[in-house]
C-alpha positions in Angstrom: -0.2 0.1 0.2 1.4 3.6 -0.8 0.7 6.6 0.4 -1.1 9.0 -2.2 1.5 11.7 -2.1 4.5 10.0 -1.9 6.4 13.3 -1.8 5.0 16.6 -0.3 6.4 19.8 -2.3 8.2 22.2 0.2 7.4 25.6 0.1 10.2 27.7 -0.3 11.4 30.3 1.8 11.6 33.1 -1.0 8.6 35.2 -1.2 7.6 34.8 -4.0 6.9 30.8 -3.6 5.6 31.5 0.1 1.9 33.0 -0.5 -1.0 32.3 1.1 -2.5 30.9 -2.3 -0.4 27.6 -1.9 -0.8 27.0 1.8 -4.3 25.0 1.3 -2.5 22.6 -1.4 0.3 21.3 1.2 -2.3 21.2 4.0 -4.4 19.1 1.5 -1.5 16.5 1.0 -0.9 16.0 4.5 -4.3 15.6 5.4 -5.1 13.0 2.8 -1.9 11.2 3.8 -3.1 11.2 7.6 -6.2 9.5 6.0 -4.6 7.0 4.4 -2.4 5.8 7.2 -5.4 5.8 9.6 -7.3 3.4 7.1 -4.1 1.6 7.1 -3.8 1.4 10.8 -7.8 -0.1 11.6 -7.0 -3.0 8.8 -4.3 -4.1 10.4 -6.0 -3.9 14.0 -9.1 -5.6 12.3 -6.6 -8.5 10.8 -4.7 -9.2 13.7 -8.2 -9.3 16.0 -9.1 -11.6 13.7 -5.6 -13.8 13.9 -6.3 -13.7 17.3 -9.4 -15.8 17.1 -10.5 -15.2 20.6 -7.1 -15.2 22.3 -5.7 -12.0 24.6 -3.2 -11.7 22.0 -1.3 -12.5 18.8 1.3 -13.8 20.6 -0.9 -15.9 23.0 -2.6 -17.6 19.6 0.6 -18.3 18.2 2.1 -20.1 21.0 -1.4 -22.4 21.6 -0.9 -23.4 17.9 2.7 -24.1 18.4 1.6 -26.0 21.6 -1.2 -28.0 19.6 1.6 -29.2 17.3 4.0 -29.7 19.7 1.6 -32.2 21.3 1.8 -34.4 18.4 5.6 -34.1 17.9 6.6 -34.0 21.4 9.3 -31.4 20.9 9.1 -28.3 18.7 11.0 -25.2 17.5 9.1 -22.8 15.7 6.4 -24.1 13.2 6.3 -28.0 12.4 8.0 -29.1 9.7 6.7 -32.1 7.3 9.3 -34.0 8.9 8.4 -33.3 12.2 4.9 -34.2 11.8 5.3 -37.6 10.6 7.8 -38.2 13.6 4.5 -37.4 15.5 2.8 -40.1 13.4 5.1 -42.7 13.9 5.6 -42.0 17.4 9.1 -40.5 17.1 9.7 -43.7 14.6 10.2 -46.0 18.3 7.9 -48.3 16.3 8.7 -48.0 12.7 8.6 -50.8 10.1 5.0 -52.0 11.2 1.6 -52.2 10.1 -0.1 -49.2 12.3 -3.1 -47.5 13.2 -2.8 -44.0 15.1 -5.2 -42.7 17.4 -3.6 -39.0 18.1 -7.2 -37.4 18.9 -6.8 -35.3 16.2 -8.6 -34.5 13.1 -6.9 -36.7 10.5 -5.2 -39.0 13.4 -8.1 -40.7 14.5 -9.4 -44.3 15.5 -12.8 -43.0 17.4 -15.4 -44.8 16.0 -18.1 -41.8 15.6 -17.5 -38.4 16.5 -20.9 -37.9 18.4 -24.6 -37.6 17.5 -27.2 -36.0 19.8 -29.7 -38.6 21.4 -33.1 -37.8 20.8 -35.0 -40.2 22.8 -34.2 -43.8 23.8 -37.2 -45.7 26.4 -36.1 -48.1 28.9 -37.3 -51.9 28.0 -37.4 -50.5 24.2 -34.5 -51.7 21.8 -35.1 -48.4 19.5 -33.2 -45.6 19.9 -33.9 -42.0 18.3 -30.6 -39.7 17.3 -30.5 -36.3 15.4 -28.4 -38.3 12.6 -27.9 -41.8 12.1 -25.4 -41.0 9.1 -21.7 -42.7 10.0 -23.4 -45.0 12.4 -22.2 -48.7 11.2 -24.4 -51.9 11.8 -22.8 -54.5 14.2 -20.8 -52.0 15.4 -20.5 -51.1 19.2 -20.9 -47.4 20.4 -21.2 -45.4 23.7 -24.4 -44.0 24.8 -23.6 -41.5 27.5 -24.6 -38.4 29.4 -24.0 -36.6 32.5 -24.4 -39.6 35.1 -24.0 -42.9 33.0 -22.1 -44.6 29.9 -23.7 -48.0 28.7 -22.1 -49.4 25.2 -24.6 -50.6 23.0 -24.8 -52.4 19.5 -26.6 -51.5 16.4 -28.6 -54.3 14.5 -30.1 -51.8 12.3 -30.8 -48.7 10.8 -34.2 -47.8 10.1 -34.3 -44.4 9.1 -32.2 -41.1 9.1 -33.1 -40.9 12.8 -33.8 -44.2 14.4 -31.6 -47.0 15.1 -32.2 -50.6 16.6 -30.0 -52.0 19.3 -29.1 -55.5 20.0 -30.8 -55.4 23.5 -33.3 -53.4 25.1 -32.3 -50.0 27.1 -31.9 -50.4 30.8 -32.8 -46.8 31.5 -34.2 -43.6 29.9 -32.1 -41.8 27.6 -33.0 -37.9 26.5 -31.5 -34.9 24.9 -28.9 -34.6 26.8 -27.3 -38.1 25.9 -25.5 -38.3 22.7 -24.1 -41.6 20.8 -20.3 -41.6 20.6 -17.1 -43.7 20.4 -15.6 -41.5 23.3 -15.9 -40.1 26.5 -12.5 -38.9 26.7 -12.3 -35.1 26.7 -9.9 -33.2 24.3 -7.0 -31.3 25.9 -6.0 -28.0 23.9 -2.4 -29.0 24.1 -3.0 -32.3 22.5 -4.2 -35.9 23.8 -7.1 -36.2 26.2 -8.5 -36.1 30.0 -9.2 -39.7 30.9 -11.7 -39.7 33.8 -12.0 -42.7 35.9 -14.8 -44.6 34.1 -13.9 -42.9 30.9 -14.5 -44.7 27.5 -13.4 -45.3 24.0 -14.4 -47.7 21.2 -12.5 -47.7 17.8 -13.6 -48.2 14.2 -12.5 -51.3 12.6 -8.8 -51.6 12.1 -7.0 -54.4 10.3 -3.5 -55.2 11.6 -2.9 -58.3 9.2 -4.9 -61.3 8.6 -1.9 -64.0 9.9 -2.2 -65.4 13.3 0.4 -63.0 15.2 -0.4 -61.1 18.3 -0.3 -57.7 17.7 0.8 -54.7 20.2 -1.0 -51.9 21.3 1.1 -49.4 23.0 -0.6 -46.0 24.7 1.3 -43.1 26.0 -0.3 -42.1 29.2 0.2 -40.3 32.5 2.5 -42.7 34.9 0.0 -43.2 38.0 -1.9 -45.9 39.3 -4.7 -46.0 37.2 -5.5 -48.6 34.8 -5.8 -48.1 31.0 -7.7 -51.3 30.5 -8.0 -52.7 26.8 -10.6 -54.6 25.4 -10.3 -56.1 21.8 -12.4 -58.0 19.7 -12.6 -59.8 16.1 -14.2 -62.4 13.7 -12.3 -65.3 15.8 -12.5 -63.5 19.2 -16.6 -62.3 18.9 -16.9 -61.0 22.7 -14.9 -58.5 24.0 -11.8 -59.5 25.5 -9.7 -57.9 28.1 -5.9 -58.1 27.5 -3.4 -56.4 30.4 -0.3 -54.7 29.5 2.3 -56.5 29.3 5.3 -54.1 29.6 5.7 -50.8 30.7 8.2 -47.8 29.6 8.7 -44.8 31.5 9.6 -41.4 30.4 12.4 -38.6 30.8 15.8 -38.9 29.6 16.6 -40.2 26.3 13.5 -42.6 26.3 11.3 -40.2 23.4 8.5 -40.2 26.4 7.7 -37.5 27.8 9.0 -37.1 31.6 5.6 -38.1 33.9 4.1 -40.5 31.0 5.1 -43.9 30.1 4.3 -46.2 27.1 1.9 -49.3 28.2 2.6 -52.2 25.7 -0.2 -54.5 25.2 -0.5 -57.7 23.4 -3.9 -58.7 21.5 -4.1 -61.3 19.4 -6.1 -59.7 16.8 -6.6 -61.0 13.1 -8.3 -59.3 10.2 -10.9 -56.2 10.8 -11.2 -56.0 14.6 -11.9 -53.6 17.4 -10.3 -52.4 20.4 -11.9 -50.6 23.4 -10.9 -48.2 26.4 -12.0 -48.1 29.9 -10.5 -46.0 32.4 -10.2 -47.2 35.9 -8.6 -46.3 39.5 -7.6 -43.0 39.1 -7.8 -40.1 36.0 -5.2 -40.1 33.8 -3.8 -38.3 30.4 -3.6 -39.9 27.5 -1.3 -38.8 24.6 -1.8 -41.5 22.0 -2.7 -45.1 21.5 -0.9 -46.7 18.3 -1.5 -50.3 17.2 1.2 -52.5 15.6 1.1 -55.5 13.2 3.5 -57.3 15.6 5.1 -56.7 19.1 7.6 -53.4 19.5 10.3 -55.9 21.1 11.3 -52.9 22.7 11.0 -54.3 26.2 10.8 -52.4 29.6 9.3 -53.2 32.9 7.4 -56.4 32.6 4.2 -56.6 34.5 4.7 -59.5 37.0 1.0 -60.4 36.9 1.2 -61.0 33.2 4.4 -63.2 32.8 3.7 -66.9 31.8 3.5 -69.4 34.5 6.6 -72.0 35.1 6.1 -75.1 33.1 6.6 -78.6 33.7 9.2 -80.9 32.7 7.0 -84.0 31.4 9.8 -85.9 29.4 12.1 -87.3 30.8 9.8 -88.5 33.4 11.1 -87.4 36.9 13.6 -90.3 38.0 13.7 -91.7 34.5 16.1 -94.4 34.3 17.7 -96.1 30.9 17.7 -92.8 29.1 19.3 -92.4 25.7 22.1 -89.7 24.8 20.1 -87.6 23.0 16.4 -87.5 24.8 13.6 -85.4 23.6 13.2 -82.4 26.6 9.6 -81.6 26.9 8.2 -78.5 28.9 4.4 -78.7 29.5 1.3 -76.9 31.1 2.2 -73.3 29.0 -0.5 -70.8 30.8 -0.4 -67.1 30.3 -2.3 -64.8 32.5 -2.3 -62.2 29.8 -3.4 -64.6 27.1 -0.3 -63.8 25.1 0.7 -66.9 22.8 3.8 -68.8 23.4 7.0 -67.6 22.0 10.3 -69.8 22.9 11.4 -72.4 25.6 14.6 -72.6 27.0 16.3 -75.9 28.6 19.1 -76.4 30.8 20.9 -79.3 31.9 23.3 -79.5 34.8 24.9 -82.6 36.9 24.2 -80.3 39.9 20.8 -80.1 41.6 21.4 -76.4 42.5 22.3 -76.0 38.8 25.5 -74.4 40.3 27.1 -75.3 36.8 25.7 -75.4 33.4 26.3 -78.4 31.5 24.2 -77.6 28.3 21.7 -74.7 27.5 19.5 -74.6 24.4 19.3 -71.4 24.3 15.5 -69.9 23.2 14.0 -72.3 21.2 10.4 -71.7 19.2 8.8 -75.3 20.5 8.4 -76.9 23.6 10.7 -79.6 23.1 14.3 -79.7 22.3 16.1 -83.2 21.3 19.5 -82.8 23.8 22.5 -82.9 21.1 25.0 -86.1 21.0 28.2 -85.7 22.9 26.7 -84.3 25.9 25.3 -86.5 28.4 27.9 -89.0 29.8 26.6 -92.7 30.2 25.4 -94.1 33.4 25.0 -90.4 34.7 22.7 -88.6 36.7 21.2 -85.1 35.3 19.2 -82.5 36.1 17.1 -80.5 33.9 14.9 -77.3 34.0 13.1 -75.2 31.3 11.3 -71.7 31.3 9.1 -70.2 28.6 8.6 -66.6 27.0 5.5 -65.0 25.4 5.2 -63.3 22.6 5.5 -59.9 24.5 8.8 -61.2 25.9 7.6 -62.2 29.5 9.9 -64.9 30.9 8.5 -67.4 33.3 10.4 -68.8 36.4 12.4 -71.6 36.0 10.3 -75.1 36.5 10.8 -77.5 39.2 14.1 -79.6 38.3 13.7 -83.0 37.7 16.5 -85.7 37.1 17.1 -88.9 35.1 19.9 -91.4 34.5 21.2 -92.1 31.1 22.0 -95.7 30.1 25.4 -97.7 30.6 25.7 -98.0 27.1 24.7 -96.3 24.3 23.1 -98.2 21.4 19.7 -96.6 20.1 17.8 -95.2 17.1 18.9 -92.0 16.5 15.9 -89.3 17.3 14.5 -87.9 13.9 14.1 -84.2 12.7 11.4 -82.6 11.0 12.4 -81.6 7.6 8.8 -80.7 6.3 6.9 -78.2 7.5 9.6 -76.0 9.0 8.9 -74.5 12.3 6.6 -72.0 12.4 5.7 -72.6 8.8 1.8 -70.9 7.7 -0.1 -71.6 4.4 -0.5 -75.1 5.2 -2.8 -76.9 2.6 -5.3 -79.9 3.9 -3.3 -82.4 3.0 0.6 -81.5 3.6 3.2 -84.3 3.2 5.2 -84.3 6.3 8.6 -85.2 5.8 11.5 -86.9 7.9 15.5 -86.9 7.8 17.0 -90.4 7.2 16.8 -93.1 9.4 20.4 -93.8 11.6 21.5 -95.1 14.5 24.3 -94.6 17.1 26.2 -97.5 18.5 24.7 -100.3 16.6 23.5 -101.4 13.3 19.6 -101.4 12.4 17.2 -101.2 9.9 14.3 -98.9 9.7 10.9 -100.9 10.5 8.3 -98.2 10.8 7.3 -94.6 11.6 4.8 -92.9 13.8 3.5 -89.6 13.0 1.3 -87.6 15.4 -0.7 -84.0 15.4 -2.2 -82.4 17.7 -3.7 -79.1 18.2 -1.8 -75.9 19.6 -3.6 -76.3 22.7 -3.8 -79.8 22.7 -1.5 -82.4 24.4 0.3 -85.4 23.4 -1.8 -87.8 25.9 -4.5 -87.2 23.3 -3.4 -86.2 19.7 -6.2 -85.1 17.1 -4.2 -87.6 14.4 -1.8 -90.7 15.2 -0.5 -92.4 11.9 0.3 -95.9 14.0 3.5 -97.5 13.4 3.7 -97.2 9.6 5.4 -99.5 7.9 5.4 -97.8 4.5 5.2 -94.0 5.4 8.9 -94.0 7.1 10.5 -90.7 6.0 7.0 -88.7 4.5 3.4 -89.1 5.3 0.3 -87.7 3.6 -1.9 -86.1 6.1 -5.8 -87.6 5.2 -8.3 -85.0 4.3 -10.6 -84.4 7.4 -7.8 -83.9 10.1 -6.5 -80.2 9.3 -8.7 -77.7 9.2 -8.6 -74.1 7.3 -8.8 -70.7 9.0 -5.2 -70.0 10.0 -5.4 -73.3 12.6 -2.4 -74.0 14.4 -1.0 -77.7 15.1 1.5 -79.0 16.3 3.5 -82.3 15.1 6.0 -85.3 15.7 7.5 -88.1 14.5 9.7 -90.8 15.8 11.5 -93.9 14.1 11.3 -97.7 15.2 14.2 -100.1 14.0 14.1 -103.7 13.9 15.8 -104.7 16.8 16.8 -101.2 18.6 12.9 -100.1 19.2 11.8 -96.8 18.9 13.4 -93.3 18.8 12.5 -90.2 21.1 9.9 -88.2 19.7 11.5 -85.5 17.4 11.3 -82.0 18.7 7.9 -80.7 18.2 7.0 -78.2 14.8 4.5 -76.1 14.7 2.8 -75.1 12.0 -0.5 -73.3 10.7 -2.9 -73.9 7.8 -4.1 -71.8 5.1 -7.3 -69.5 5.8 -9.1 -71.1 3.4 -7.9 -74.8 1.7 -8.7 -73.7 -1.8 -5.9 -74.5 -4.4 -5.3 -71.4 -6.4 -3.3 -71.0 -9.3 -3.1 -68.4 -12.0 -1.4 -67.1 -15.0 -0.5 -63.5 -16.0 0.2 -62.1 -19.7 3.4 -59.9 -18.9 3.6 -59.0 -22.4 0.8 -59.4 -25.6 2.4 -59.7 -29.2 5.3 -61.0 -30.0 4.0 -64.0 -31.6 2.7 -66.1 -28.6 3.1 -63.3 -25.7 4.9 -63.6 -22.6 3.4 -65.3 -19.5 4.3 -66.1 -16.0 2.4 -68.8 -13.3 1.2 -66.9 -10.1 0.0 -67.7 -6.7 -3.1 -66.3 -5.5 -1.2 -63.2 -4.2 0.5 -62.7 -8.1 3.6 -63.8 -7.0 5.8 -65.8 -9.6 5.9 -69.1 -8.8 7.8 -72.4 -10.6 5.8 -75.7 -11.1 6.4 -79.2 -12.2 3.8 -81.6 -13.6 3.1 -82.9 -9.8 1.6 -79.2 -9.0 -1.2 -80.0 -11.4 -1.2 -83.6 -11.1 -1.9 -82.6 -7.2 -4.0 -80.1 -7.9 -7.9 -81.4 -7.4 -9.3 -79.8 -10.3 -6.5 -80.9 -13.1 -6.5 -84.5 -11.5 -10.3 -84.6 -11.8 -9.9 -84.2 -15.4 -10.9 -88.4 -15.7 -11.9 -91.0 -18.8 -15.4 -92.2 -18.1 -17.9 -94.0 -20.3 -21.2 -92.9 -21.1 -23.8 -94.7 -23.5 -21.0 -96.2 -24.7 -19.0 -93.3 -25.7 -15.5 -92.4 -24.1 -15.8 -89.1 -22.3 -13.7 -86.9 -20.3 -15.0 -85.3 -17.0 -14.2 -81.5 -16.1 -14.7 -81.2 -12.5 -16.4 -77.8 -11.6 -13.6 -74.8 -10.6 -13.8 -71.5 -10.1 -12.2 -68.3 -11.8 -11.2 -65.1 -11.2 -9.8 -62.5 -13.9 -9.2 -59.3 -14.5 -6.1 -57.1 -14.4 -3.4 -57.3 -11.7 -4.3 -54.5 -9.0 -0.5 -54.2 -7.7 2.9 -55.2 -7.6 5.7 -56.6 -10.3 2.6 -57.1 -12.9 0.0 -54.6 -12.0 -2.0 -53.6 -14.9 -1.6 -56.8 -16.3 -4.7 -59.5 -17.3 -4.8 -62.6 -15.3 -6.4 -65.5 -15.4 -6.9 -67.7 -11.5 -8.6 -71.0 -10.7 -9.7 -72.8 -7.4 -10.7 -75.6 -7.0 -12.8 -74.6 -3.9 -15.3 -71.2 -3.8 -13.4 -68.7 -2.2 -14.0 -64.9 -1.8 -13.4 -62.9 -5.1 -13.7 -66.1 -7.4 -17.0 -67.4 -9.5 -17.9 -70.6 -10.9 -17.1 -71.1 -14.4 -20.5 -70.6 -16.5 -19.6 -73.9 -17.9 -20.8 -75.3 -14.7 -24.4 -73.9 -15.0 -27.5 -75.7 -16.5 -30.8 -74.3 -17.1 -30.0 -72.2 -14.3 -28.8 -74.7 -11.7 -25.2 -75.1 -10.9 -23.4 -78.3 -11.7 -20.4 -80.1 -10.6 -18.9 -81.2 -14.0 -19.5 -81.4 -17.3 -18.2 -84.2 -20.0 -16.6 -83.8 -23.7 -15.9 -86.1 -26.0 -12.4 -87.9 -25.2 -12.4 -87.7 -29.2 -13.8 -85.8 -32.0 -17.3 -86.5 -33.0 -17.8 -90.1 -34.4 -20.6 -91.3 -36.3 -23.1 -93.7 -34.6 -26.2 -94.4 -36.7 -28.4 -91.0 -36.4 -26.0 -89.9 -33.6 -23.2 -88.1 -32.9 -20.0 -90.4 -30.9 -16.8 -90.3 -29.3 -15.1 -93.7 -30.2 -11.9 -94.5 -31.1 -10.6 -96.2 -34.3 -13.0 -94.1 -36.4 -13.0 -91.4 -38.5 -14.6 -88.0 -37.7 -18.5 -87.3 -38.5 -18.1 -84.6 -41.2 -19.9 -83.0 -44.3 -23.1 -82.1 -42.4 -24.6 -78.5 -41.9 -24.3 -77.0 -37.8 -28.1 -78.2 -37.1 -27.8 -81.3 -38.1 -24.6 -81.5 -35.9 -26.5 -80.5 -33.2 -29.5 -82.7 -33.9 -27.3 -86.0 -33.9 -25.6 -84.8 -30.4 -29.0 -84.6 -28.6 -30.0 -88.1 -30.6 -28.7 -89.8 -28.2 -30.8 -88.4 -25.2 -33.4 -91.2 -25.6 -34.0 -94.8 -22.8 -33.1 -92.4 -20.1 -30.1 -90.9 -21.4 -30.2 -87.1 -20.8 -27.7 -84.3 -21.2 -25.9 -84.9 -24.5 -25.6 -82.1 -26.7 -22.5 -80.8 -28.8 -20.1 -78.9 -26.9 -20.5 -75.1 -26.4 -18.4 -71.9 -25.9 -18.4 -71.8 -22.2 -16.6 -75.7 -22.2 -14.0 -75.0 -24.5 -13.3 -71.5 -22.7 -13.0 -73.7 -19.4 -10.8 -76.2 -21.2 -8.9 -73.1 -22.9 -8.2 -71.8 -19.2 -6.9 -75.1 -17.6 -4.7 -75.4 -20.4 -3.6 -72.1 -21.0 -2.3 -72.3 -17.2 -0.8 -75.6 -16.9 0.8 -75.0 -20.5 2.3 -71.9 -18.9 1.7 -70.1 -22.1 -0.7 -69.9 -25.4 1.4 -71.9 -28.0 -0.2 -75.2 -27.7 1.6 -76.6 -30.7 4.8 -75.5 -29.4 4.1 -76.5 -25.7 2.1 -79.5 -26.4 2.5 -81.1 -29.9 1.7 -79.7 -33.3 -1.2 -82.1 -33.9 -2.5 -83.0 -37.6 -2.3 -79.8 -39.2 -0.2 -80.3 -42.4 -2.4 -83.5 -44.2 -4.5 -83.5 -47.2 -7.3 -85.5 -45.7 -8.8 -86.3 -42.1 -7.3 -89.2 -40.4 -9.2 -91.4 -37.7 -9.7 -89.5 -34.5 -7.2 -91.1 -32.3 -4.6 -91.4 -35.1 -1.1 -91.0 -33.6 -0.5 -87.8 -35.5 -4.2 -86.2 -34.3 -3.1 -87.0 -31.0 -0.3 -85.3 -30.5 -2.8 -82.2 -29.9 -4.4 -83.9 -26.7 -4.4 -82.2 -23.1 -5.1 -84.4 -20.0 -6.9 -87.2 -22.3 -8.8 -84.6 -24.7 -7.5 -86.0 -27.6 -7.3 -83.8 -31.1 -8.3 -80.5 -29.4 -7.0 -78.6 -32.6 -6.1 -80.0 -36.2 -7.9 -83.3 -38.2 -10.9 -81.1 -38.7 -12.7 -78.0 -37.7 -15.2 -78.5 -34.6 -18.4 -76.9 -34.4 -19.1 -75.0 -31.3 -22.5 -74.0 -30.3 -23.5 -71.2 -28.0 -21.6 -68.3 -29.8 -22.3 -66.6 -33.2 -22.3 -63.4 -35.0 -25.2 -61.1 -35.6 -25.5 -59.1 -38.8 -23.0 -56.4 -37.5 -20.3 -59.0 -36.8 -20.8 -58.7 -33.0 -20.8 -61.3 -30.6 -23.8 -63.5 -29.6 -23.5 -66.1 -27.0 -25.7 -68.2 -24.8 -26.7 -66.6 -21.5 -24.4 -67.4 -18.4 -26.8 -69.4 -16.6 -27.0 -72.2 -18.9 -30.4 -71.3 -20.0 -29.3 -71.7 -23.6 -30.8 -68.0 -24.2 -29.2 -65.8 -26.8 -27.2 -62.3 -25.4 -26.2 -59.6 -28.0 -22.8 -58.6 -26.4 -22.5 -55.4 -28.7 -18.8 -56.5 -28.8 -17.9 -56.3 -32.3 -15.6 -59.4 -33.4 -12.3 -58.0 -34.7 -10.9 -58.2 -37.7 -9.6 -61.5 -39.3 -6.0 -62.0 -38.1 -4.2 -62.9 -34.7 -5.6 -62.5 -31.3 -4.0 -60.0 -29.4 -6.2 -59.4 -26.7 -9.2 -60.7 -25.3 -12.5 -59.7 -24.4 -13.6 -58.2 -21.3 -17.0 -57.1 -21.7 -19.7 -58.0 -19.3 -23.4 -57.2 -18.6 -26.7 -58.9 -16.6 -26.5 -62.3 -18.4 -23.0 -62.1 -19.9 -19.4 -62.0 -19.1 -16.8 -62.4 -21.8 -14.2 -61.9 -19.4 -14.6 -65.4 -18.5 -14.3 -66.7 -22.3 -11.5 -66.9 -24.2 -12.6 -64.4 -27.3 -10.5 -62.2 -28.8 -10.6 -58.5 -28.5 -8.6 -57.3 -30.8 -5.9 -58.9 -33.5 -3.2 -58.2 -36.0 -3.0 -58.8 -39.7 0.6 -60.8 -38.9 1.0 -63.7 -36.8 4.5 -62.1 -35.1 2.3 -59.7 -33.4 -0.5 -61.9 -32.0 -0.9 -63.0 -28.7 -1.5 -67.2 -28.9 -0.1 -68.2 -32.2 -3.4 -69.3 -33.6 -5.7 -67.6 -36.0 -9.2 -65.9 -36.1 -11.7 -65.3 -38.5 -15.2 -63.7 -38.6 -17.7 -62.7 -40.9 -21.5 -61.3 -40.3 -24.0 -64.0 -39.3 -22.2 -66.7 -38.7 -21.6 -69.9 -36.3 -18.5 -70.9 -34.9 -15.5 -73.5 -35.3 -12.9 -74.3 -33.3 -9.1 -75.6 -33.7 -8.3 -75.3 -37.5 -8.3 -78.3 -39.6 -5.9 -80.9 -41.5 -4.0 -78.0 -43.3 -3.7 -74.8 -41.5 -0.4 -75.2 -40.1 0.6 -72.8 -37.7 -2.9 -71.1 -37.5 -4.6 -74.1 -35.9 -4.3 -74.1 -31.9 -6.4 -74.1 -28.9 -6.9 -70.8 -29.6 -7.6 -71.2 -33.0 -11.5 -69.9 -33.9 -13.6 -69.7 -37.1 -17.0 -67.7 -37.2 -17.0 -67.5 -40.5 -19.5 -69.8 -42.3 -23.5 -69.6 -42.0 -25.1 -72.5 -39.8 -26.3 -74.2 -43.2 -22.6 -74.8 -44.8 -21.4 -78.3 -44.6 -17.6 -79.4 -45.6 -15.4 -82.0 -45.6 -13.3 -80.6 -43.0 -15.6 -79.6 -40.3 -16.7 -81.5 -37.6 -17.7 -81.5 -34.3 -17.7 -82.8 -30.7 -19.7 -84.4 -28.0 -20.6 -83.0 -24.7 -23.1 -83.9 -21.6 -24.0 -82.1 -18.3 
């Protein structure tokens, strides 16, 4: 802002200029400047008044802002930089590198499930509650109903309107307009954090710290006093609110990173997936600065809550006073109990020749099992030894030593060595329903022997070996490996423990191996997929992946042991050679993140899993079916019927409707379900084969097939059979195979049967690409169709070198579909070769069909 008159002209002292006529001009300039200064002063005062925001002075307001930011970061010189705010959010980085959720009691850093809404009315004995606004309230969650005299926790079961809620239980008193429904009764402090009076409560929104079966740490920074911040949690596995006492405490001051007068109280909670936390203040009021929830333990240590240490275990093996103990006994500690409910972490065993443990002969160190096989060379023959053990939980709390027991070793050592478990490894997760357990080889000490049998046992993590969940008995066939039978293990990340022992023909049984703990998969579904990492190049670039889109290496056993692939088996139905294809579930789309982000993938599961859909090939007349069958061979003649029999020539030179009729002619005399194979059945086979082949070039990956001849061969001819996948012979080559359920309309748009198996035609609105080599596959979907579940070309290229499958595609308007390529189509034939180029009335010698049944 500038003055209206930057320079007021001085009146010269010489008489001619110092005349009264000039005085008014000078005074007018001075008055204008003073008026401007007054206006500027008023504007400045108004701006400062606004900036004070109700404070007594601008300095006070600025100091309050600094205090507020400092309340988050812990230290502040001047205004907070982005780094200082980041340090605040991560609690001075004491607990970095974890999956974290923060309650800092500040906007944007808040876990409270609701900021509060006024109550209109709640009547005692009624299960409804009227509030000013139900938005933000979620069904199934718990909230605090609070007024000046009382606080109650209520669970919402339904939202009836914008103002009415339904509760899980009747109200025990009347609630009026002075009450509110909220997620917290803690009181915010101007400098950050909250004041927590006795009885104050807080409930979190749903948080997820990980789905694995690992205990989480919750750190509460609060006043160091006699009060109790009682922490509760619930999740899908622990559905009732369950309290967890604090395990360790780290007091503030010095270089601890915790403010003087405060302490970090660490709790351990076994929360999995989406879960909730609840806080209740008891005993003495306190100030709470932060609540930080982490995906695992902090490992920071601190003062141990003595009430939360695990109980001292007992030594169960060798039995106290045992004699004739071998050189390498398996020491076993039993009866793990944690008052805090914390999971077991490690056990430590010590051996001494002194009953007072004045000296230690051997120390196992901390082991992640409650068993330990003493190594050879430690225990002398015919000697009395003493043993003790202690355990530690996942919070780092250690028990007292167990009551000391003793045992005496054998006079001479000749025994079967204690085996070790090689598969699974201790602590391994993602174990399938039928894992193969493996042990080390049979060996002996002090004498030769032969391996007579092995015994395998499994118990639940909470069970005991006195009553194992599963016992193989003395198996003479499963000596170093054992496949767990179906029905023993359950999914849901359930924890189990296993062990094994070997028995010799003359030396008898070994000691049991050390316990090996493992955790099953969340679901036992066997999932495998493939990603097209690059299109074009002649046949694309592909990578097999697991359910997490991580690259995997497979072998023949990978697919032979997969229930879907192993379920493709030959069966004879109505005298025809058929191949059963069992029901499977499909997920396809673009990879959401990671190495292959944005790339198209196909993934199959043998069981229903979230995100997967039963392939539409397993729908018939609106009803789900468990399998379909396709002819083992290309269609053959069986009188007026279409057949599937070895040694015959393919049925050719008939039009499409006649081929359909020949197929359905089998449905007589109680026989049902036969027809010409359709596009859904073909696509189901293509998807399975694509994943197993690991790519799309079927001629290169499986076999050329009969694609360079001059006339048809028998359907089981050796050259035709080069194009065989899992017993389905001649999938390409020899003769084209008519495919039902797919056609083009007058605009060359794809029309297909509905995906529910009703055989009603649906116009997809997708125009088939020009003749050429498929580059991408269609993904359009609608109410009754989903091309993403099929393998229909979306785009094509005139050059084979630019295709993604190596096979050719043709289309024209108002045509039916043929698949695979004929005897002379060379490299253009293959698993993905498709010919939608002739009218249904067309017949020709290189065109046949294939039988199917539902």
